[in-house]
VOBA-1610 file (N, C-alpha, C; in pm, whole numbers, padded with zeros to 5 digits, always signed):
BEGIN
Unk-00998+00847+01479Unk-00933+00771+01583Unk-00848+00662+01520Unk-00723+00639+01570Unk-00645+00539+01524Unk-00681+00414+01597Unk-00678+00311+01512Unk-00702+00175+01559Unk-00608+00084+01504Unk-00572-00024+01580Unk-00480-00124+01535Unk-00544-00200+01422Unk-00447-00250+01324Unk-00504-00327+01215Unk-00466-00471+01262Unk-00563-00560+01275Unk-00546-00694+01317Unk-00479-00784+01215Unk-00431-00904+01247Unk-00362-00985+01160Unk-00447-01031+01045Unk-00573-01063+01059Unk-00670-01107+00958Unk-00689-00997+00855Unk-00704-00871+00903Unk-00722-00761+00803Unk-00592-00727+00738Unk-00473-00752+00801Unk-00356-00731+00729Unk-00332-00838+00628Unk-00366-00963+00649Unk-00351-01067+00544Unk-00449-01038+00425Unk-00567-00994+00455Unk-00669-00956+00349Unk-00609-00845+00268Unk-00559-00742+00333Unk-00495-00629+00262Unk-00381-00679+00162Unk-00299-00762+00221Unk-00183-00818+00154Unk-00229-00906+00027Unk-00331-00982+00039Unk-00380-01060-00069Unk-00443-00971-00172Unk-00521-00877-00130Unk-00572-00783-00231Unk-00466-00692-00308Unk-00372-00659-00230Unk-00252-00588-00292Unk-00182-00676-00386Unk-00162-00800-00355Unk-00097-00890-00443Unk-00172-00914-00573Unk-00304-00911-00559Unk-00390-00930-00677Unk-00382-00809-00758Unk-00378-00687-00703Unk-00356-00566-00788Unk-00226-00575-00851Unk-00111-00625-00788Unk+00021-00636-00849Unk+00020-00736-00963Unk-00053-00849-00946Unk-00059-00948-01050Unk-00133-00898-01162Unk-00247-00836-01138Unk-00329-00778-01244Unk-00252-00665-01326Unk-00166-00598-01259Unk-00070-00505-01334Unk+00009-00572-01430Unk+00060-00692-01388Unk+00157-00775-01474Unk+00080-00830-01591Unk-00040-00893-01566Unk-00127-00949-01668Unk-00171-00857-01766Unk-00228-00748-01709Unk-00291-00637-01807Unk-00190-00525-01815Unk-00079-00564-01867Unk+00034-00454-01885Unk-00013-00328-01953Unk-00093-00336-02058Unk-00132-00200-02114Unk-00195-00107-02037Unk-00269-00148-01931Unk-00337-00057-01848Unk-00293-00057-01707Unk-00162-00104-01695Unk-00111-00124-01557Unk-00098+00005-01476Unk-00074+00111-01538Unk-00067+00240-01465Unk-00203+00284-01399Unk-00312+00255-01484Unk-00449+00275-01430Unk-00478+00179-01317Unk-00441+00054-01323Unk-00464-00035-01225Unk-00385+00006-01094Unk-00262+00052-01111Unk-00177+00102-01001Unk-00248+00216-00928Unk-00301+00310-01004Unk-00362+00426-00943Unk-00487+00384-00864Unk-00566+00294-00925Unk-00689+00245-00855Unk-00649+00173-00732Unk-00552+00089-00727Unk-00498+00014-00619Unk-00455+00103-00505Unk-00371+00198-00543Unk-00319+00297-00451Unk-00434+00374-00380Unk-00533+00424-00458Unk-00651+00498-00402Unk-00733+00402-00305Unk-00748+00281-00352Unk-00822+00176-00270Unk-00757+00161-00128Unk-00615+00151-00134Unk-00551+00128-00003Unk-00546+00261+00071Unk-00535+00368+00013Unk-00534+00498+00072Unk-00659+00517+00168Unk-00776+00490+00110Unk-00904+00502+00178Unk-00908+00401+00287Unk-00865+00275+00258Unk-00882+00162+00350Unk-00783+00193+00482Unk-00662+00238+00451Unk-00571+00265+00559Unk-00613+00384+00637Unk-00677+00487+00575Unk-00720+00607+00642Unk-00834+00575+00738Unk-00907+00466+00692Unk-01018+00418+00783Unk-00962+00381+00923Unk-00848+00324+00928Unk-00774+00279+01046Unk-00700+00393+01111Unk-00694+00508+01047Unk-00617+00619+01095Unk-00468+00618+01062Unk-00432+00539+00967Unk-00295+00534+00913Unk-00279+00640+00799Unk-00204+00740+00830Unk-00179+00843+00737Unk-00069+00814+00646Unk-00095+00802+00519Unk+00021+00765+00417Unk+00109+00891+00391Unk+00059+01011+00431Unk+00133+01133+00395Unk+00192+01203+00508Unk+00209+01135+00619Unk+00277+01192+00730Unk+00430+01199+00703Unk+00507+01270+00777Unk+00645+01284+00755Unk+00724+01149+00760Unk+00673+01053+00826Unk+00752+00926+00843Unk+00720+00830+00722Unk+00601+00862+00664Unk+00561+00760+00556Unk+00570+00820+00414Unk+00606+00947+00411Unk+00587+01015+00273Unk+00691+00954+00172Unk+00810+00922+00218Unk+00905+00861+00122Unk+00853+00727+00065Unk+00797+00641+00150Unk+00746+00511+00105Unk+00627+00535+00011Unk+00543+00629+00035Unk+00432+00657-00043Unk+00472+00710-00181Unk+00572+00806-00178Unk+00613+00863-00308Unk+00691+00764-00388Unk+00765+00671-00320Unk+00841+00560-00387Unk+00746+00476-00455Unk+00640+00429-00384Unk+00529+00344-00434Unk+00463+00400-00565Unk+00422+00530-00556Unk+00363+00597-00670Unk+00459+00608-00783Unk+00584+00643-00769Unk+00679+00643-00876Unk+00703+00504-00930Unk+00718+00402-00852Unk+00747+00265-00891Unk+00628+00218-00977Unk+00501+00256-00951Unk+00393+00208-01028Unk+00394+00259-01180Unk+00465+00371-01203Unk+00474+00424-01331Unk+00591+00390-01409Unk+00689+00335-01345Unk+00815+00293-01419Unk+00796+00146-01483Unk+00803+00130-01607Unk+00761+00006-01680Unk+00835-00119-01621Unk+00959-00118-01599Unk+01031-00241-01557Unk+01006-00261-01404Unk+01015-00161-01329Unk+01005-00174-01187Unk+00849-00203-01149Unk+00762-00172-01236Unk+00620-00193-01215Unk+00594-00341-01205Unk+00675-00425-01260Unk+00654-00571-01259Unk+00675-00625-01120Unk+00747-00558-01029Unk+00769-00595-00896Unk+00650-00577-00815Unk+00629-00644-00705Unk+00505-00636-00619Unk+00523-00520-00519Unk+00536-00410-00583Unk+00558-00281-00503Unk+00447-00243-00408Unk+00329-00263-00455Unk+00213-00220-00368Unk+00202-00324-00248Unk+00225-00443-00284Unk+00211-00538-00167Unk+00317-00506-00057Unk+00441-00483-00098Unk+00542-00441-00009Unk+00508-00317+00067Unk+00466-00218-00001Unk+00432-00088+00063Unk+00324-00105+00155Unk+00216-00177+00131Unk+00112-00206+00233Unk+00156-00271+00351Unk+00240-00378+00330Unk+00300-00452+00445Unk+00382-00353+00538Unk+00461-00264+00474Unk+00543-00187+00564Unk+00456-00075+00629Unk+00348-00031+00553Unk+00265+00071+00613Unk+00179+00011+00728Unk+00130-00108+00719Unk+00058-00161+00822Unk+00138-00191+00948Unk+00267-00243+00926Unk+00359-00270+01030Unk+00395-00138+01097Unk+00427-00029+01025Unk+00451+00099+01080Unk+00339+00156+01161Unk+00217+00142+01108Unk+00106+00189+01184Unk+00082+00125+01315Unk+00086-00012+01303Unk+00074-00087+01437Unk+00185-00052+01528Unk+00306-00044+01487Unk+00407-00015+01572Unk+00398+00126+01631Unk+00349+00224+01561Unk+00329+00350+01620Unk+00230+00352+01723Unk+00125+00268+01713Unk+00031+00258+01820Unk+00077+00198+01950Unk+00164+00102+01926Unk+00216+00025+02052Unk+00327+00108+02103Unk+00408+00165+02024Unk+00528+00248+02080Unk+00485+00392+02110Unk+00367+00429+02080Unk+00319+00571+02112Unk+00397+00674+02040Unk+00464+00636+01928Unk+00542+00738+01850Unk+00453+00808+01753
//
């Protein structure tokens, strides 16, 4: 069942995503492994709320996030944080809009 993600949970998700992004920058040699762990962590967490990262509307964002986590220069950007923010906003908007 789809449920709305409240603002407290969204902030917690963004803080954790930012910590994953910072740890990728600090621990550069294992940044791809950290990216995979972070992505899987949020995949499970978002699925708990009924947010599907692989539906037709979100697949481009999900694939861009996965690709960005493996590119060395782009990997330094807070890609996961931005992706989680956009995913939560899209999920909540789809519940309100009924789309």
